[in-house]
KEMAR-159455 format. One record per residue (C-alpha): y, x negated, z negated; residue in one letter. Coordinates in steps of 0.1 Angstrom, whole numbers, padded with zeros to 4 digits, always signed. Each point is the difference from the previous one (the first is absolute). Layout:
BEGIN
YXZA/...
***
This chain:
BEGIN
+0247-0299-0511X/-0012+0031+0009X/-0038+0003+0012X/+0011+0033+0026X/+0014+0001+0033X/+0017+0026+0020X/-0023+0018+0027X/+0027+0023+0026X/-0024+0031+0017X/+0018+0007+0028X/-0016+0035+0015X/+0027+0003+0028X/+0007-0034+0016X/+0025+0010+0018X/+0017+0010-0031X/+0006-0034-0024X/+0018+0018-0024X/-0027+0025-0011X/-0028-0018-0019X/-0024+0007-0029X/+0003-0032-0026X/-0035-0016-0015X/-0010-0025-0021X/-0025-0028+0005X/-0006-0033-0017X/+0005-0038+0008X/-0028-0008+0016X/-0016+0025+0011X/-0012+0001+0041X/+0011+0025+0021X/-0034+0016+0004X/-0011-0005-0042X/+0035+0025-0004X/-0012+0026+0026X/-0035+0000-0017X/+0016+0006-0031X/+0025+0028+0008X/-0013+0017+0029X/-0027+0026-0004X/-0029-0003+0024X/+0018-0032+0018X/-0018-0016+0029X/+0006-0027+0020X/+0006+0011+0037X/+0001-0019+0033X/+0032+0016+0006X/+0018+0005-0037X/+0025+0032-0001X/+0026-0020-0013X/+0015-0039+0002X/+0010-0017-0029X/+0030-0028+0002X/+0006-0024-0028X/+0036-0013+0005X/+0008+0013+0031X/-0033-0017+0016X/-0029+0019+0012X/-0033-0005-0015X/-0028+0003+0021X/-0032+0018-0015X/-0019-0032+0006X/+0020-0013-0030X/+0001+0032-0023X/-0031-0018-0020X/+0019-0025-0007X/+0039+0004+0002X/+0014+0000-0036X/+0025+0013-0017X/+0030-0022-0017X/+0025+0002-0021X/+0033+0016+0018X/-0019+0008+0031X/+0016+0028+0022X/-0032+0026+0005X/-0002+0024+0027X/-0030+0026+0012X/+0014+0016+0027X/-0020+0030+0019X/-0008-0006+0038X/-0002+0028+0024X/-0032-0002+0017X/-0015+0011+0035X/+0014+0042+0004X/-0033+0007+0019X/-0020+0002-0033X/+0025+0028-0010X/+0009-0010-0038X/+0022-0010-0020X/-0006-0035-0021X/+0025+0005-0029X/-0005-0026-0034X/+0017+0007-0034X/-0009-0013-0034X/-0007+0040-0020X/-0008-0011-0036X/-0021-0035+0001X/-0009+0007+0037X/+0006+0006+0038X/-0013+0036+0016X/-0003-0007+0036X/-0007+0034+0022X/-0001+0000+0035X/+0006+0037+0016X/-0027+0016+0022X/+0003+0035+0014X/-0036+0012+0016X/+0007+0034+0026X/-0028+0008+0016X/-0010+0029+0024X/-0034+0000+0011X/+0009+0019+0031X/+0010-0033+0011X/-0029-0028-0013X/-0021+0005+0033X/+0016-0025+0027X/+0011+0009+0035X/-0022-0005+0026X/-0032-0007-0018X/-0034-0002+0020X/-0016+0008-0032X/+0019+0030-0011X/+0005+0016+0029X/-0030+0016+0014X/+0011+0006+0035X/+0011-0042+0002X/-0033-0013-0015X/-0014-0027+0016X/+0002-0035+0015X/+0029-0012+0016X/+0028-0028+0001X/+0026-0008-0021X/+0023-0018+0022X/+0024-0018-0025X/-0006+0029-0024X/-0014-0006-0038X/-0035-0011-0006X/-0015+0028-0022X/-0011-0008-0035X/-0024+0018-0019X/-0007+0006-0037X/-0029+0008-0016X/-0027+0017+0022X/+0008+0015+0029X/-0009+0012+0034X/+0018-0024+0028X/+0002+0007+0031X/+0006-0043+0012X/+0028-0011+0022X/-0002-0017+0037X/+0007-0038-0006X/-0009+0000+0035X/-0004+0026+0026X/-0037+0009+0005X/-0014-0018+0030X/-0034+0013+0022X/-0021-0022+0012X/-0035+0005+0024X/-0028-0018-0016X/-0033+0003+0021X/+0014+0034+0014X/+0011+0014-0031X/+0031+0003-0014X/+0011-0012-0029X/+0031+0008-0022X/+0013-0032-0022X/+0029+0009-0025X/+0022-0022-0023X/+0013+0020-0033X/+0019-0002-0024X/-0012+0016-0035X/+0031-0008-0018X/+0017-0024-0023X/-0019-0017-0025X/-0039+0002-0007X/-0022+0023+0000X/-0033+0012-0009X/-0017+0021+0034X/-0038+0012-0006X/-0020+0007+0029X/-0008+0035-0005X/+0037+0007-0002X/+0013-0017+0036X/+0000+0032+0024X/+0006+0008+0036X/+0018+0034-0007X/-0023+0017-0024X/-0032-0018+0010X/-0010-0030-0021X/-0003-0035+0022X/-0034-0001-0015X/-0012+0025+0025X/+0009-0014+0028X/-0026-0026-0004X/-0007-0033+0025X/+0034+0020+0013X/+0033-0012-0023X/+0003-0033-0012X/+0028-0006-0026X/+0009-0033-0021X/+0029-0005-0029X/+0020-0025-0003X/+0021-0005-0031X/+0038-0014-0005X/+0006-0032+0021X/-0037+0001+0014X/-0010-0021+0035X/-0002+0034+0025X/-0007-0021+0029X/-0034+0002+0002X/-0002+0038+0006X/+0008+0008+0037X/+0022+0028-0013X/+0026-0024-0011X/+0014-0005+0036X/+0030+0013+0008X/-0002+0015+0030X/+0021+0021+0024X/-0014+0029+0024X/+0024+0001+0031X/+0014+0038+0000X/+0003-0003+0039X/-0040-0005+0003X/-0014+0020-0029X/+0008+0009-0032X/-0016-0005-0040X/-0023+0029+0003X/-0015-0005+0034X/+0011+0017+0032X/-0015+0006+0034X/+0021-0031+0011X/+0009-0009+0032X/-0031+0008+0028X/-0005-0033+0024X/-0004+0010+0031X/-0014-0020+0031X/+0009+0010+0037X/-0024+0029+0016X/-0017-0015+0030X/-0030+0028+0004X/+0003+0036-0007X/-0024+0029+0011X/-0032-0002+0020X/-0024+0011-0025X/-0004+0032-0023X/+0009-0020-0033X/+0034-0008+0013X/+0026+0019-0014X/+0021+0001+0030X/-0008+0025+0034X/+0024+0006+0027X/+0007+0025+0024X/+0013-0008+0039X/+0028+0023+0014X/+0027-0010+0027X/+0009-0037-0007X/-0001+0001-0037X/-0031-0008-0024X/+0004+0025-0030X/-0019-0018-0029X/-0017+0017-0030X/-0009-0013-0033X/-0026+0015-0024X/+0002-0009-0035X/-0013+0017-0029X/+0010+0006-0033X/-0023+0013-0033X/+0025+0032-0005X/+0007+0007+0034X/-0035-0008+0017X/+0001-0015+0039X/+0036+0007+0022X/+0013-0011+0027X/+0034-0010+0011X/+0022-0011+0030X/+0008-0037-0005X/+0016-0031+0025X/-0021-0024+0018X/-0008-0028-0028X/+0015-0024+0026X/+0030-0016+0007X/+0030+0011+0024X/-0005-0016+0033X/-0035-0015-0009X/-0025+0003+0025X/-0034+0018-0013X/-0032+0010+0020X/-0020+0033+0001X/-0036+0004+0001X/-0025+0023-0001X/+0015+0029+0015X/+0002+0017+0041X/-0002-0030+0024X/+0039+0007+0013X/+0014-0001-0036X/-0016-0036-0007X/+0021-0029+0000X/+0027-0021-0012X/+0035+0023-0008X/+0034-0013-0016X/+0013+0019-0029X/+0036+0013+0009X/+0005+0023-0030X/-0019+0002-0032X/+0005+0044-0010X/-0023+0017-0025X/+0004+0026+0024X/-0012-0020+0029X/+0000-0039+0011X/+0013-0003+0033X/-0013-0030+0023X/-0006-0019+0032X/-0031-0007+0016X/+0001-0035+0013X/-0016-0017+0031X/-0024-0031-0001X/+0030-0023-0001X/+0016+0023-0031X/+0026+0011+0025X/+0011+0042-0006X/-0027+0015+0027X/+0026+0020+0019X/-0034+0025+0011X/-0004+0011-0035X/+0009+0035+0000X/-0012+0005-0037X/-0033+0005-0020X/-0028+0021+0009X/+0002+0024-0030X/-0028-0003-0030X/+0003+0013-0033X/-0015-0010-0033X/-0014-0032+0015X/-0020-0029-0018X/+0020-0020+0020X/+0001-0044-0006X/+0037-0009+0002X/+0008-0039-0007X/+0014-0031+0007X/-0014-0031+0012X/+0032-0026-0010X/+0004-0009-0031X/-0011-0007-0035X/+0000+0021-0032X/+0024-0015-0018X/+0021+0029-0015X/+0040-0006-0009X/+0010-0016-0034X/+0004+0018-0028X/+0029-0014-0020X/+0014-0020-0010X/+0006+0009-0034X/+0014-0024-0028X/-0027-0015-0026X/+0025-0002-0032X/+0033+0013-0009X/+0030-0016+0012X/+0007-0029-0022X/-0038-0010-0005X/-0024-0020+0011X/-0039-0001+0002X/-0032-0023+0011X/-0023+0024-0003X/-0008+0031+0021X/-0026+0029+0000X/-0005+0023+0026X/-0018+0032-0006X/-0022+0018+0030X/-0016+0032-0004X/-0024+0017+0023X/-0006+0033-0011X/-0027+0011+0024X/-0022-0032+0000X/-0005-0022+0026X/-0026+0001+0027X/-0013+0019+0028X/-0026+0028+0006X/-0025-0003+0023X/-0020+0023+0016X/-0028+0002-0025X/+0027+0005-0025X/-0001-0037-0015X/+0029-0020-0011X/+0005-0030+0023X/+0022-0031-0011X/+0037+0002+0011X/+0030-0025-0008X/+0034+0004+0000X/+0025-0032+0002X/+0032+0004-0014X/+0029-0029+0005X/+0026-0005-0032X/+0029-0021+0008X/+0030-0013-0023X/+0030-0020-0003X/+0026-0007-0022X/+0033+0020-0009X/+0027-0012+0033X/-0027-0016+0017X/-0008+0001+0036X/-0037-0007+0005X/-0028+0017-0009X/-0034-0016-0017X/-0030+0018+0004X/-0020+0001-0028X/-0039-0002+0000X/-0019+0024+0021X/-0015+0029-0019X/-0026+0019+0015X/-0018+0032-0018X/-0037+0005+0011X/-0028+0031-0012X/-0017+0025+0011X/+0003+0028-0027X/+0022+0031-0003X/+0008-0006-0034X/+0035-0003-0008X/+0010-0042+0003X/+0028-0019-0017X/+0006-0036-0004X/+0025-0021-0020X/+0010-0033+0030X/+0019-0026-0022X/+0021-0024+0023X/+0015-0028-0024X/+0033-0019+0019X/+0009-0036+0000X/+0029-0003-0022X/+0019+0034-0017X/+0023+0019+0025X/+0017+0038+0006X/-0028+0007+0022X/-0001+0032+0029X/-0031+0008+0011X/-0013+0022+0028X/-0034+0011+0009X/-0017+0014+0031X/-0033+0010+0013X/-0014-0025+0027X/-0034+0021+0009X/+0007+0029+0025X/-0001+0035-0013X/-0027+0028+0010X/+0000+0037+0005X/-0038+0002-0005X/-0010+0019-0031X/-0029-0017-0009X/+0017-0030-0006X/+0018-0005-0035X/+0028-0026+0002X/+0028+0011-0012X/+0018-0029-0022X/+0035+0008-0022X/+0020-0025-0016X/-0001+0012-0036X/+0027-0025-0019X/+0013-0032+0005X/+0006-0018-0035X/+0012-0034-0010X/+0001-0017-0039X/+0034-0009-0013X/+0003-0019-0029X/-0024+0007-0029X/+0002-0003-0037X/-0027-0011-0013X/+0004+0005-0040X/+0023+0033-0016X/+0018-0016-0034X/-0002+0026-0023X/-0019+0029+0013X/-0031+0010+0002X/-0015+0005+0037X/-0032+0013+0020X/-0010-0007+0028X/-0029+0022+0016X/-0019+0001+0034X/-0011+0035+0016X/-0024+0006+0026X/+0011+0031+0019X/-0031+0021+0003X/+0006+0039-0005X/+0039-0002+0005X/-0003-0019-0032X/+0030-0028+0009X/+0023+0026+0016X/-0005+0021-0037X/-0001-0033-0022X/+0031-0012+0018X/+0021+0017-0026X/-0017+0018-0022X/-0012-0035-0024X/+0004+0005-0036X/-0013-0012-0031X/+0008+0006-0039X/+0007-0028-0020X/+0002-0010-0033X/+0032-0027-0007X/-0007-0031-0018X/+0019-0016-0024X/+0007-0013-0032X/-0002+0019-0037X/+0020-0012-0029X/-0023+0006-0027X/-0006-0022-0035X/+0034-0012+0007X/-0007-0022+0032X/-0011+0011+0036X/-0033+0004+0011X/-0017-0011+0035X/+0014+0027+0030X/-0027+0032-0004X/-0002+0028+0017X/+0022+0027-0022X/+0017+0032+0003X/+0018-0006-0032X/+0041+0008+0000X/+0010-0033-0022X/-0017-0024+0029X/+0021+0013+0029X/+0032+0005-0023X/-0003-0039-0008X/-0009-0007+0040X/+0031+0021+0011X/+0023-0024-0018X/-0016-0035+0002X/-0003+0005+0039X/+0040+0008+0003X/+0000-0036-0013X/+0005+0002-0034X/-0024-0015-0029X/-0016+0013-0032X/+0030-0013-0022X/+0015+0035+0018X/-0027+0023-0011X/-0001+0017-0033X/-0038-0010-0001X/-0010+0008-0035X/+0017+0037+0009X/-0027+0000+0029X/-0028-0013-0017X/+0008+0028-0027X/+0002+0025+0024X/-0025-0011+0021X/-0023+0009-0029X/+0009+0034-0001X/-0001+0007+0039X/-0034-0013+0002X/-0015+0018-0027X/+0017+0034+0019X/-0012-0008+0030X/+0032-0001+0015X/+0001-0017+0037X/+0025-0012+0020X/-0013+0004+0036X/+0023+0001+0031X/+0013-0019+0037X/+0033-0006+0002X/+0008-0009+0035X/+0035+0003+0004X/+0033-0013-0013X/+0011+0003-0037X/+0013-0021-0030X/-0019-0015-0027X/+0015+0025-0027X/-0007+0030+0027X/-0038-0009-0002X/-0002-0010-0039X/+0014+0031-0006X/-0030+0014+0023X/-0027-0023-0016X/+0009+0014-0034X/+0004+0035+0006X/-0035+0004-0006X/-0004-0007-0031X/+0030+0015-0013X/+0020-0028+0000X/+0029-0017+0014X/+0019-0032+0004X/+0027-0012-0016X/+0017-0038+0001X/+0004-0018-0038X/+0013-0033-0004X/-0007-0008+0032X/-0035+0012+0003X/-0015+0029+0015X/-0018+0017-0028X/-0019+0036+0005X/+0007+0028-0021X/-0023+0028-0008X/+0007+0034-0011X/-0022+0010-0029X/-0007+0015-0026X/+0027-0012-0028X/-0008-0002-0041X/+0021-0031-0007X/+0036-0001+0005X/+0017-0031+0007X/+0032+0005-0007X/+0031+0025-0018X/+0032+0009+0011X/+0019+0027-0017X/+0041+0003-0005X/+0002-0033-0023X/-0003-0010+0033X/+0010+0021+0027X/+0038-0002+0019X/+0006+0032-0002X/-0022+0030+0001X/-0035+0008+0008X/-0002+0024+0034X/-0029+0021+0002X/-0009+0013+0032X/-0029+0033+0006X/-0011+0009+0034X/-0014+0038-0004X/-0024+0016+0020X/+0015+0013+0033X/-0020+0025+0024X/+0000-0020+0030X/-0014-0030-0016X/-0036-0012+0013X/-0026+0018-0019X/-0028-0026+0004X/-0008-0036+0020X/-0017-0003+0034X/-0015-0036+0004X/-0012-0017+0030X/-0023-0025-0003X/-0020-0023+0019X/-0038+0011+0000X/-0026-0029-0001X/-0025+0022+0015X/+0017+0011+0034X/+0026-0024-0003X/+0026+0029+0005X/+0028+0013-0014X/-0010+0029-0028X/+0021+0022-0028X/-0009+0010-0033X/+0020+0023-0016X/+0012-0003-0036X/+0010+0025-0025X/+0009+0010-0037X/-0008+0029-0015X/+0017+0032+0015X/+0012-0021+0033X/-0008+0022+0031X/+0003-0031+0019X/+0020+0021+0032X/+0029-0025+0000X/-0017-0037-0008X/+0017-0030+0001X/-0014-0022+0028X/-0009-0035-0007X/-0024-0029+0013X/-0017-0020-0025X/+0002-0033+0021X/-0028-0023-0009X/-0024+0027-0019X/-0034+0004+0013X/-0017+0024-0023X/+0005+0037-0006X/-0004-0006-0033X/+0031-0025-0007X/+0022+0020+0030X/-0005+0031-0025X/+0012-0022-0031X/+0029-0017+0023X/+0014+0037+0007X/-0009+0012-0034X/+0022-0023-0018X/+0031+0006+0026X/-0006+0038-0006X/+0001-0003-0038X/+0032-0026+0000X/+0017+0024+0025X/-0008+0028-0025X/+0002-0018-0038X/+0028-0026+0011X/+0026+0019-0001X/+0026-0016-0030X/+0018-0032+0011X/+0025-0017-0024X/+0030-0020+0007X/+0019-0025-0023X/+0020-0036-0005X/-0009-0023-0020X/+0018-0039-0001X/-0024-0028+0011X/-0029+0021-0025X/-0015+0015+0029X/-0010-0033+0016X/-0026+0001-0023X/-0019+0025+0016X/-0024-0001+0032X/-0004+0029+0025X/-0028+0025-0014X/+0007-0017-0033X/-0013+0024-0026X/+0033+0006-0022X/+0012+0027-0033X/+0029+0014+0014X/+0023+0018-0031X/+0030+0028+0008X/+0022+0019-0015X/-0019+0035-0006X/+0001+0016-0032X/-0037+0004-0017X/-0014-0034+0018X/+0006-0037-0008X/+0026-0018-0024X/+0008-0033+0005X/+0021-0026-0010X/-0002-0038-0011X/-0017-0015-0028X/+0020-0014-0029X/-0030-0021-0016X/-0042-0001-0005X/-0017-0007-0034X/-0039-0007+0008X/-0010+0037+0015X/+0038+0018-0014X/+0022+0000+0029X/+0039+0011-0008X/+0018+0019+0025X/+0039+0008+0004X/-0006+0033+0000X/-0014+0029-0024X/-0029+0012+0020X/-0010+0039+0003X/-0036+0002-0013X/-0019+0037+0015X/-0024+0018-0030X/-0032-0004+0010X/+0002-0029+0032X/-0014-0030+0005X/+0025-0026+0007X/+0002-0030+0029X/+0024-0029-0004X/+0003-0025+0025X/+0026-0034-0001X/+0012-0024+0027X/-0004-0034+0002X/+0021-0031+0013X/-0014+0004+0034X/+0004+0038+0003X/-0035+0007-0007X/-0012+0026-0021X/-0016-0005-0033X/-0021+0025-0009X/+0000+0030+0001X/-0010+0003-0041X/-0011+0028-0020X/+0030+0008-0022X/+0006+0015-0035X/+0029+0003-0019X/+0013-0024-0024X/+0012+0001-0033X/+0036-0004+0010X/+0015+0025+0032X/+0003-0029+0025X/-0032-0015-0008X/-0030+0004+0021X/-0040-0013-0005X/-0019-0008+0022X/-0035-0002+0004X/-0006-0035+0010X/+0019-0034+0001X/+0026-0008+0029X/-0012-0022+0027X/+0035-0018+0003X/+0020-0020-0020X/+0031+0021-0003X/+0039-0018-0002X/+0024+0014-0021X/+0027-0034+0002X/+0024+0013+0021X/-0012-0024+0033X/-0013+0028+0016X/-0004+0039+0000X/-0021+0013-0028X/-0029+0023+0009X/+0006+0034+0011X/-0024+0030-0012X/-0010+0034+0016X/-0012+0022-0027X/-0017+0038+0004X/-0034+0022+0000X/-0031-0013+0014X/+0010+0020+0031X/+0032-0004+0005X/+0014-0030-0011X/+0001-0015+0034X/+0000+0011+0044X/-0023-0021+0009X/+0012-0013+0038X/-0010-0021+0028X/+0030-0022+0009X/+0005+0008+0036X/+0028-0022+0009X/+0024-0027-0012X/+0030-0011+0017X/+0027-0023-0012X/+0034+0017+0006X/+0022-0033-0011X/-0008-0033-0016X/-0003+0020-0036X/-0014+0039+0006X/-0028+0014+0017X/-0011+0031+0011X/-0031+0015-0007X/-0021+0028+0011X/-0031+0012-0021X/-0025+0030+0009X/-0018+0019-0027X/-0033-0013-0004X/-0029+0028-0002X/-0036-0003-0002X/-0011+0030+0021X/+0011-0023+0029X/-0031-0017-0002X/-0025+0022-0008X/-0019+0003+0034X/+0001-0035+0007X/-0036-0003-0006X/-0010+0032+0016X/-0022+0007+0028X/+0010+0016+0032X/-0015+0039-0001X/-0028+0009+0025X/
***
């Protein structure tokens, strides 16, 4: 009985007529066959293909136990994957193994790498602001951050001092924030000793212990978040004039009283103007301190700034028919007053304390007395004066008003005063609030009792924790206009805290500006696990980047895709993301010396095409790089020129994530050199061979230009003697190279070659590093032969696209060491 079984590989599940036959052994498990026959096989969470045995789907969890039996019908079928990976997964047995390749296109334009609407990168919009339904910014490395409002700024008077409370979001994730790197505008907070207090909360920590956590709504009808004069609470006027300190003087003529009001403005000095009587139409007033014939009671008939008409009354408060008018008197200190009624002013409001659909059980009302509160006596000393305020509220739709506890302010100072009055409600409602002054107004300039209602605030539902976000709670004393400038200019420099993959394991989270940790974090934050990350490549590149001092320092504060973010992160380290075997792997464009694969006419389909881009008179003659300065935290530029460049028409690029002038120069010079020296590209087709290669692989490519390499197949190898299928042309006085192609497509060598005893024999300088097969079960080794400096075209693979189930299109770019010559150069001074 045969010990072999047939295994059919279907690269296209829609075409069951196309398959490649392979063999396995009876008793082998699925996984053991894959490990033995598929180079670099890895067990993935979502395999790239399915297994069917006797028309039964074999789950991946069974692949370690399910064995092949005699006469089994075994099928391996390539499965289509998530199109978001922008990849083709292809399985085919070539020689002994299976090659799986994920193509990757990575165009990028650094003129579009800065997110739109950024509060960091646009100097005109730098400042704290809310992001309603917006993106929570996320920082990488070390960078300036203007934290966003989590709640709107809230002001409160405490002991006649105004305090500002801020609850701010530093960004997604955890950060290290040093005390000396917290600022208001450009001034370190530590300079405001005793005036600014802040507390940093890590992701998920309880913030309820800080007053700044309260989510407080401030009514726009009463005041604004930046503070306003507010609504003046006016009491009813009962008496004017009569003393020198009164602002009113009166002229009596005919049946009119002409009132003059004197005021003072710093820019204008004292000035007097006509004013209506400060009483209501129809009100009865009494006039004293004038000619005896003018003393008496009068009813106000008309209020007019040019003259207020009155009617004199008799002892019964009836019109005095005998009165014909006043005895004319001009600019008198007459006392005009009322004898009846209290001093209650009109209610101001009502105003809703919360938006529609919201409720609250806690109110705060702010009152300001900008001139202080008190009364000057004749000696110039302040006497105590009091003002009473009435506050009423009711639920939306209710008819009856509820009066809050009485409010009374007393003082004897001309210093500005401010009070915040809390009012607790018995239940959560949407309250309407109205306020009035119950103390009579007075026109005496020696009395300071003006009261303004400056804010109506209500607490809405307040968060006590913020998962996944570092937050900052701030309390600022409003001295020297500090609170006004601090409201939207609070900024800090933060360093991201992330684990670093080192020595084969993740470290504890620590402050880092390295590229690799943030690259891995982006992938994980999208919901992927370590199995989706090329950890070996990350660890290798991390060592290179760290030693070079390459950093990624940036803030993402607008929408983007994971792959776009990864491209920006890696670009500062001259790398790009690729997708391979379902994993995201960074690949760095760097100097190479070891070839990975070789391609020559024996494995081309058709001809090799070469494209050369010539220098155009209109092309850019330099690169101008815009980067973010870590000193000014503003954009700056540096010009990157090659010898002969004038820099009059530079290509403008932005180095997003770079905050070093030297690194910006290296970034720009790499771009400039690539534009100058990468002008030759190749395109060719193979069968499945090219699926061995990866993006940016360094490969040896042969063409048919006379005088360059010779190619063909190896017939057999004995020791260090290699016998080929053609007579080789040796060039006198030149050293020669021979390179061989292994069964997996990789390049063996190159070896120093010398002529053998027969016309097709080549003697190499060392033993080959693979076991060649010449029994016809697979393609024999291929070779490339030529002089040392012309034996191949060294290329970087730029694109691999399967064009059908058995053909692949390849694009490559001619490698040139000059591209990398400024990778460590310092910026010119």
